C-alpha positions as CSV (number, residue, x, y, z in Angstrom):
1,M,1.6,-22.9,-3.6
2,N,0.8,-19.7,-1.6
3,T,3.1,-16.8,-2.5
4,M,3.5,-13.2,-1.3
5,A,4.7,-10.2,-3.2
6,I,7.5,-8.2,-1.6
7,T,9.6,-5.2,-2.6
8,V,13.2,-4.5,-1.8
9,E,15.0,-1.3,-2.4
10,A,18.7,-0.3,-2.7
11,K,20.6,2.9,-3.4
12,L,22.7,3.1,-6.5
13,T,26.1,4.4,-5.4
14,T,27.8,4.8,-8.7
15,P,27.1,8.2,-10.2
16,D,28.8,7.1,-13.5
17,N,25.7,5.2,-14.3
18,Y,23.3,8.1,-13.6
19,P,23.5,9.5,-17.2
20,A,22.2,6.2,-18.7
21,L,19.4,6.1,-16.1
22,E,18.5,9.7,-16.9
23,Q,18.3,8.9,-20.6
24,C,16.1,5.9,-20.0
25,A,13.8,7.8,-17.7
26,A,13.4,10.6,-20.2
27,L,12.7,8.2,-23.1
28,F,10.2,6.1,-21.1
29,S,8.3,9.1,-19.7
30,R,8.0,10.7,-23.1
31,L,6.7,7.4,-24.6
32,E,4.3,7.0,-21.8
33,R,2.7,10.4,-22.5
34,L,2.6,9.6,-26.2
35,L,0.9,6.2,-25.5
36,F,-1.6,8.0,-23.3
37,T,-2.5,10.3,-26.2
38,A,-2.7,7.4,-28.6
39,L,-4.9,5.2,-26.5
40,Y,-7.2,7.7,-24.8
41,A,-7.2,10.9,-26.8
42,R,-7.1,9.4,-30.3
43,G,-8.8,6.1,-29.5
44,E,-6.1,3.9,-31.1
45,T,-6.2,0.2,-30.3
46,L,-3.5,-1.3,-28.1
47,K,-2.3,-3.7,-30.8
48,S,-2.0,-1.0,-33.4
49,A,-0.2,1.4,-30.9
50,K,2.2,-1.4,-29.9
51,H,3.2,-2.2,-33.5
52,R,3.7,1.5,-34.3
53,F,5.8,2.2,-31.2
54,L,8.1,-0.7,-31.8
55,T,9.0,0.5,-35.3
56,E,8.9,4.3,-34.7
57,H,10.7,4.5,-31.3
58,R,12.9,1.5,-31.6
59,I,12.0,-0.3,-28.4
60,T,11.3,-4.0,-27.7
61,A,7.9,-5.5,-27.0
62,R,8.8,-6.1,-23.4
63,Q,9.8,-2.4,-23.0
64,F,6.5,-1.4,-24.5
65,N,4.6,-3.7,-22.1
66,S,6.5,-2.0,-19.2
67,I,5.4,1.4,-20.4
68,H,1.8,0.3,-20.8
69,K,1.8,-1.4,-17.4
70,Q,2.8,1.8,-15.7
71,L,0.4,3.9,-17.6
72,S,-2.5,1.6,-16.9
73,A,-1.6,1.7,-13.2
74,K,-1.7,5.5,-13.2
75,V,-5.1,5.6,-15.0
76,D,-6.6,3.0,-12.6
77,S,-5.2,4.9,-9.6
78,W,-6.8,8.1,-10.9
79,R,-10.2,6.5,-11.4
80,E,-10.2,5.0,-8.0
81,M,-9.3,8.3,-6.4
82,R,-12.0,10.1,-8.3
83,K,-14.5,7.5,-7.2
84,L,-13.4,8.0,-3.6
85,N,-13.7,11.8,-4.1
86,L,-17.2,11.3,-5.4
87,A,-18.2,9.2,-2.5
88,T,-16.8,11.8,-0.1
89,V,-18.7,14.6,-1.7
90,E,-21.9,12.6,-1.6
91,A,-21.4,11.9,2.1
92,Q,-20.8,15.6,2.7
93,N,-23.9,16.5,0.7
94,A,-26.0,14.2,2.8
95,K,-24.6,15.7,6.0
96,I,-25.2,19.3,4.8
97,Q,-28.8,18.5,3.9
98,N,-29.4,17.1,7.3
99,A,-27.9,20.2,8.8
100,I,-30.2,22.4,6.7
101,D,-33.3,20.4,7.8
102,R,-32.3,20.8,11.5
103,A,-31.2,24.4,11.4
104,Q,-33.4,27.1,12.8
105,S,-31.5,30.3,12.1
106,P,-32.0,31.8,8.6
107,R,-28.3,32.8,8.6
108,V,-27.2,29.3,9.3
109,I,-29.6,27.9,6.6
110,H,-28.2,30.4,4.1
111,Q,-24.6,29.4,4.7
112,K,-25.4,25.7,4.6
113,K,-27.2,26.1,1.3
114,R,-24.2,27.9,-0.2
115,R,-22.0,25.1,0.9
116,H,-24.5,22.6,-0.5
117,R,-24.5,24.3,-3.9
118,I,-20.7,24.2,-4.0
119,L,-20.7,20.5,-3.2
120,L,-23.3,19.9,-5.9
121,G,-21.1,21.6,-8.5
122,R,-18.1,19.6,-7.3
123,K,-20.0,16.4,-7.6
124,A,-21.1,17.3,-11.2
125,R,-17.5,18.0,-12.2
126,I,-16.3,14.7,-10.8
127,E,-19.0,12.8,-12.6
128,R,-18.1,14.5,-15.9
129,E,-14.5,13.6,-15.4
130,L,-15.3,10.0,-14.8
131,A,-17.6,9.8,-17.8
132,A,-15.1,11.5,-20.1
133,P,-13.1,9.1,-22.4
134,V,-9.8,10.9,-21.6
135,P,-8.7,10.7,-17.9
136,S,-7.7,14.1,-16.4
137,I,-4.1,13.2,-15.6
138,C,-1.3,15.7,-15.3
139,F,2.1,14.0,-15.7
140,G,4.3,15.8,-13.3
141,S,1.5,16.8,-10.9
142,R,-0.8,19.8,-11.1
143,A,0.8,21.4,-8.1
144,R,4.2,21.6,-9.8
145,F,2.6,22.8,-13.0
146,R,0.9,25.7,-11.3
147,R,4.2,26.9,-9.8
148,Q,5.1,28.5,-13.1
149,F,2.4,31.2,-12.5
150,A,4.2,32.3,-9.3
151,L,7.9,31.8,-9.9
152,K,9.3,34.0,-7.2
153,A,7.0,32.7,-4.5
154,N,8.0,29.1,-5.4
155,G,11.7,29.8,-5.4
156,Y,12.4,29.9,-9.2
157,A,14.7,32.5,-10.7
158,D,12.9,32.4,-14.0
159,H,10.7,30.3,-16.2
160,A,13.6,28.2,-17.5
161,A,14.4,27.1,-13.9
162,W,10.8,26.0,-13.4
163,K,10.8,24.1,-16.7
164,K,14.0,22.3,-15.8
165,D,12.4,21.2,-12.5
166,W,9.2,20.3,-14.3
167,E,10.9,18.1,-16.9
168,A,13.0,16.4,-14.2
169,A,9.9,15.6,-12.2
170,R,8.2,14.0,-15.2
171,A,11.2,11.8,-15.9
172,S,12.0,10.8,-12.3
173,S,11.4,7.0,-12.7
174,F,10.8,4.2,-15.1
175,F,9.5,0.6,-14.8
176,L,10.7,-2.7,-16.3
177,L,8.2,-5.5,-16.3
178,G,9.4,-9.0,-15.4
179,S,8.3,-12.4,-16.6
180,A,8.9,-16.0,-15.3
181,D,9.8,-17.3,-18.7
182,E,12.7,-14.9,-19.2
183,T,16.3,-15.2,-18.1
184,S,16.7,-14.1,-14.4
185,G,13.0,-13.2,-14.4
186,N,13.4,-10.1,-16.6
187,Q,14.5,-9.4,-20.1
188,N,15.7,-5.8,-19.7
189,C,17.3,-5.9,-16.3
190,Q,19.0,-8.9,-14.6
191,Y,20.6,-9.3,-11.3
192,R,23.6,-11.6,-11.7
193,E,26.2,-13.3,-9.6
194,D,28.7,-10.5,-9.9
195,G,26.4,-8.3,-7.7
196,A,25.4,-6.0,-10.4
197,L,22.2,-5.1,-12.3
198,H,22.7,-5.5,-16.0
199,L,20.4,-3.0,-17.7
200,R,19.6,-3.3,-21.3
201,L,19.1,0.0,-23.0
202,P,16.5,0.5,-25.7
203,D,17.8,0.4,-29.3
204,A,17.0,4.1,-29.5
205,L,19.7,4.7,-26.9
206,G,22.3,2.4,-28.4
207,G,21.0,-1.0,-27.3
208,T,24.0,-1.7,-25.1
209,T,24.0,-3.3,-21.7
210,V,25.1,-1.3,-18.6
211,A,26.3,-3.0,-15.5
212,I,25.2,-1.2,-12.3
213,P,26.7,-2.4,-9.1
214,V,24.1,-2.7,-6.3
215,K,23.8,-4.1,-2.8
216,F,20.4,-5.1,-1.5
217,R,20.9,-4.9,2.3
218,Y,17.5,-6.2,3.0
219,R,16.2,-9.6,2.0
220,E,18.8,-10.2,-0.7
221,T,18.7,-13.9,0.1
222,D,15.0,-13.9,-0.9
223,L,15.8,-12.2,-4.2
224,L,18.5,-14.8,-4.9
225,A,16.1,-17.6,-4.0
226,A,13.5,-16.2,-6.4
227,L,16.1,-16.3,-9.2
228,M,16.9,-20.0,-8.7
229,P,15.2,-22.2,-11.3
230,T,12.5,-24.5,-10.1
231,K,10.4,-27.2,-11.8
232,Q,7.0,-25.8,-12.8
233,T,4.2,-27.2,-14.9
234,V,3.1,-25.2,-17.9
235,T,-0.7,-24.6,-17.6
236,R,-1.4,-23.1,-21.0
237,G,0.0,-22.7,-24.5
238,P,1.5,-25.3,-26.8
239,R,3.6,-26.7,-23.9
240,A,0.7,-27.1,-21.5
241,G,1.3,-30.0,-19.1
242,Q,5.1,-30.1,-19.6
243,S,7.5,-29.6,-16.8
244,V,10.0,-26.8,-17.3
245,D,12.6,-24.9,-15.3
246,R,11.4,-21.4,-14.4
247,V,12.4,-18.6,-12.1
248,S,10.1,-16.0,-10.4
249,A,9.3,-12.9,-12.3
250,V,11.2,-9.9,-11.0
251,S,10.2,-6.4,-12.0
252,Y,12.4,-3.4,-11.4
253,R,11.6,0.3,-10.8
254,F,14.3,2.9,-11.0
255,I,13.5,6.1,-9.0
256,R,15.4,9.4,-8.6
257,R,15.2,11.2,-5.3
258,E,17.1,14.4,-4.8
259,D,19.8,13.7,-7.4
260,R,20.2,10.1,-6.3
261,W,18.9,7.0,-8.0
262,Y,17.3,4.0,-6.3
263,V,16.2,0.7,-7.6
264,Q,13.2,-1.4,-6.3
265,A,12.9,-5.2,-7.1
266,M,9.5,-6.7,-6.9
267,F,9.0,-10.5,-6.8
268,D,7.1,-13.3,-5.1
269,V,8.3,-15.5,-2.3
270,A,6.8,-18.8,-1.1
271,A,4.6,-18.4,2.0
272,A,6.1,-20.2,5.1
273,P,3.8,-22.5,7.0
274,V,1.9,-21.0,9.9
275,T,3.4,-22.3,13.1
276,T,1.2,-20.3,15.5
277,S,-1.7,-22.2,17.1
278,R,-5.2,-20.7,17.5
279,R,-5.7,-23.1,20.5
280,K,-3.2,-21.1,22.5
281,G,-5.3,-17.9,22.2
282,C,-5.0,-14.7,20.3
283,V,-3.4,-11.3,20.5
284,G,-5.7,-8.4,19.5
285,I,-4.4,-5.0,18.5
286,D,-6.4,-1.9,18.0
287,L,-5.2,1.4,16.4
288,N,-6.1,4.6,18.3
289,P,-5.1,8.3,17.8
290,W,-2.8,8.0,20.8
291,G,-1.2,4.6,19.9
292,L,-1.8,0.9,20.0
293,A,-3.9,-1.1,22.5
294,V,-2.9,-4.7,22.8
295,T,-4.7,-7.5,24.6
296,R,-4.0,-11.3,24.7
297,V,-6.8,-13.7,25.4
298,D,-6.8,-17.5,25.9
299,A,-8.6,-20.1,23.9
300,S,-11.8,-19.5,25.8
301,G,-11.8,-15.7,25.1
302,N,-10.7,-14.7,28.6
303,P,-8.2,-11.9,29.0
304,V,-4.7,-12.9,29.9
305,D,-2.7,-9.7,29.6
306,H,-3.0,-6.2,28.1
307,C,-0.9,-3.1,27.5
308,D,-1.0,0.3,25.8
309,I,1.8,1.5,23.6
310,P,1.5,5.3,23.0
311,W,3.0,7.2,20.1
312,T,3.1,10.7,18.6
313,L,2.3,11.1,14.9
314,T,1.4,14.8,14.6
315,G,4.0,17.3,13.7
316,R,6.3,14.7,12.1
317,S,7.2,13.7,8.6
318,E,5.8,10.7,6.8
319,D,9.1,8.8,7.1
320,Q,9.2,9.5,10.9
321,N,5.6,8.2,11.2
322,K,6.6,5.0,9.2
323,A,9.5,4.4,11.5
324,E,7.4,5.0,14.6
325,I,4.5,2.7,13.5
326,G,6.9,0.0,12.2
327,D,8.9,-0.2,15.4
328,T,5.8,-0.5,17.5
329,V,4.2,-3.1,15.3
330,R,7.5,-5.1,15.2
331,G,7.5,-5.3,19.0
332,V,3.9,-6.6,19.1
333,V,4.6,-9.1,16.4
334,L,7.7,-10.5,18.0
335,S,5.9,-10.8,21.3
336,A,3.0,-12.8,19.7
337,R,5.5,-15.0,17.8
338,E,7.3,-15.9,21.0
339,Q,4.0,-16.8,22.6
340,G,3.0,-18.9,19.6
341,V,-0.4,-17.2,19.1
342,P,-1.9,-15.5,16.0
343,M,-2.8,-11.8,15.8
344,A,-6.1,-10.2,15.2
345,T,-6.7,-6.7,14.0
346,E,-9.6,-4.8,12.6
347,R,-9.9,-4.0,8.9
348,L,-9.2,-0.3,8.7
349,A,-11.7,1.3,6.3
350,F,-9.4,4.2,5.4
351,A,-11.7,5.3,2.6
352,E,-14.8,5.3,4.9
353,K,-12.9,7.2,7.6
354,K,-11.8,9.9,5.1
355,K,-15.5,10.5,4.1
356,Q,-16.5,11.3,7.7
357,D,-16.0,14.6,9.3
358,R,-14.4,13.5,12.6
359,G,-13.0,16.9,13.6
360,A,-9.7,18.6,13.3
361,K,-7.6,16.2,15.3
362,A,-9.0,13.1,13.6
363,N,-8.5,14.6,10.1
364,E,-5.0,15.5,11.0
365,L,-4.4,11.9,12.1
366,L,-5.7,10.6,8.8
367,S,-3.5,13.1,6.9
368,A,-0.6,12.0,9.0
369,F,-0.9,8.6,7.3
370,A,-1.5,6.5,10.5
371,Y,-4.6,4.7,9.4
372,A,-3.2,4.0,5.9
373,A,0.1,2.7,7.2
374,F,-1.0,0.5,10.1
375,A,-2.5,-2.4,8.2
376,Q,0.3,-2.4,5.7
377,M,2.9,-2.4,8.5
378,V,1.3,-5.3,10.2
379,R,1.2,-7.4,7.1
380,G,4.7,-6.4,6.2
381,R,6.0,-7.5,9.6
382,L,4.2,-10.9,9.3
383,R,5.6,-11.7,5.9
384,P,7.3,-15.1,5.7
385,R,11.0,-15.4,5.2
386,R,12.6,-18.3,3.4
387,G,15.1,-20.2,5.6
388,R,13.6,-18.7,8.8
389,T,10.4,-20.7,9.1
390,D,11.7,-22.2,12.4
391,R,10.7,-19.0,14.1
392,G,7.1,-19.4,13.1
393,Q,4.8,-16.7,11.7
394,S,1.9,-15.0,13.4
395,R,-1.2,-14.7,11.3
396,V,-3.4,-11.7,10.8
397,H,-7.1,-12.0,11.1
398,V,-9.3,-9.0,10.3
399,N,-13.0,-8.3,10.7
400,H,-14.9,-7.6,7.5
401,R,-18.2,-6.2,8.6
402,Q,-18.6,-4.2,11.8
403,G,-17.1,-3.7,15.2
404,E,-13.5,-3.4,16.3
405,V,-11.0,-5.7,17.8
406,R,-11.1,-5.2,21.6
407,A,-7.4,-4.7,22.2
408,R,-7.4,-3.7,25.8
409,L,-9.1,-4.5,29.0
410,R,-8.9,-2.4,32.1
411,N,-10.3,-2.7,35.6
412,V,-12.0,-6.1,35.1
413,G,-14.0,-6.9,38.2
414,S,-12.9,-3.8,40.0
415,S,-13.9,-3.0,43.6
416,R,-16.7,-0.8,42.4
417,G,-18.2,-3.5,40.3
418,R,-17.4,-1.8,37.0
419,V,-16.7,-4.3,34.2
420,R,-15.1,-3.1,31.0
421,P,-16.1,-4.8,27.7
422,R,-14.1,-7.6,26.3
423,P,-14.4,-10.3,23.7
424,T,-16.8,-13.1,24.6
425,R,-16.0,-16.7,24.3
426,A,-18.2,-17.2,21.2
427,Q,-16.7,-14.1,19.5
428,F,-13.2,-15.3,20.1
429,R,-14.0,-18.8,18.8
430,R,-15.3,-17.1,15.7
431,A,-12.1,-15.2,15.4
432,V,-9.8,-18.2,15.7
433,A,-12.0,-20.5,13.6
434,D,-12.7,-18.2,10.6
435,S,-10.3,-16.8,8.2
436,F,-11.3,-13.3,9.4
437,C,-11.4,-12.0,12.9
438,W,-14.6,-10.4,14.1
439,I,-14.1,-9.4,17.7
440,R,-16.5,-6.7,19.0
441,P,-16.7,-4.9,22.3
442,H,-19.3,-6.8,24.4
443,A,-20.1,-7.6,28.0
444,I,-18.4,-10.5,29.8
445,C,-20.0,-13.8,28.8
446,K,-22.4,-15.3,31.4
447,K,-20.5,-18.4,32.0
448,S,-17.2,-16.6,32.7
449,R,-19.0,-14.1,35.0
450,A,-20.7,-16.9,36.8
451,A,-17.4,-18.6,37.4
452,R,-15.9,-15.4,38.8
453,L,-18.9,-14.9,41.1
454,A,-18.6,-18.5,42.3
455,Q,-14.9,-17.9,43.1
456,L,-15.8,-14.8,45.1
457,G,-18.7,-16.4,46.9
């Protein structure tokens, strides 16, 4: 059965429960740093560290697994970012070397060589960090750590004020890992019929259970459906082959933002059947610095309609950009769903775009999060919803090699004879037949153009 992971968030509106959450966050964050030291600095095995942590710090095995899961995610994220940084520096080095070879002025050559030496030093430092056994991770962020060296400039009255802010940032969240073979999908936090999250505190904090009232205003029905037991066949272990009642694993993350606590529930939902038909055509969307370009084509690859949807992302906050992109994508998705056609979009190589020097405006767009958010927004708007499969679900197809989705068509067969590129019939058939879309800008196919000329003649 195809499933899709989703995340829902809710604000915790009962400040009486905040002290318990603060204690949990402080304990989990401290144990996370201790586990980091044990595994990476001292080279202790995971099995030995787990046995020692359970006895010394009075936590359960599931709580230890939650801490280790979050730590592993941070380490993996750090390694991937350093690899991306290394690839970026290598691309910059190659560009600088080409500029040195083409330069004629001694002054320009001198400045390019200085830049080249700086990049070589940066590359060597990144390679040393990747090869080191201990990841270079600063819990709490390096930027906040450096604020202690300029207290007045950063708005701190004294070092004690900075330290308070530093410790609060390090203990601003904690994660509770779920499992399908546990009650309500999680051993340490359970969402029950009374509309509250029942959080089990570690034995080091008393071992009691705290009821936290919460209201998931978005997709609560999906969460309740995930907590309903279903018959599943055990695939491994001593009960392999037996049919048992299980629920979906539900993991929870508690996050503090500006003195308020939020909770995120992460679980899987069953994918609804795709009700859109590729025989009806396809809707292609293309991301541009100015907005979205949208084109609908029929089953033969001929354009049916097109439109441009502009937006403004510069000079806005990240949340404002999310809302702008989300609203725009939602309108396109609903339109495609009403027409019963799938959607096609290019695979946005965000990492590759970050490596390239596209100028000030393009770099500002990347920093404004547009490229990173677009694909995520499209997938999020197309996620299936249980109980709402009658509305159908548009399907995303992305190209995986080269080219872009041609999402707009203007002045086709204009009076001056200028023809804008559009998807050919063969390219569109590939888009609707394969699991990925590969629609590239190209001239009008011969058969379609011949038909147009016949009509004119």
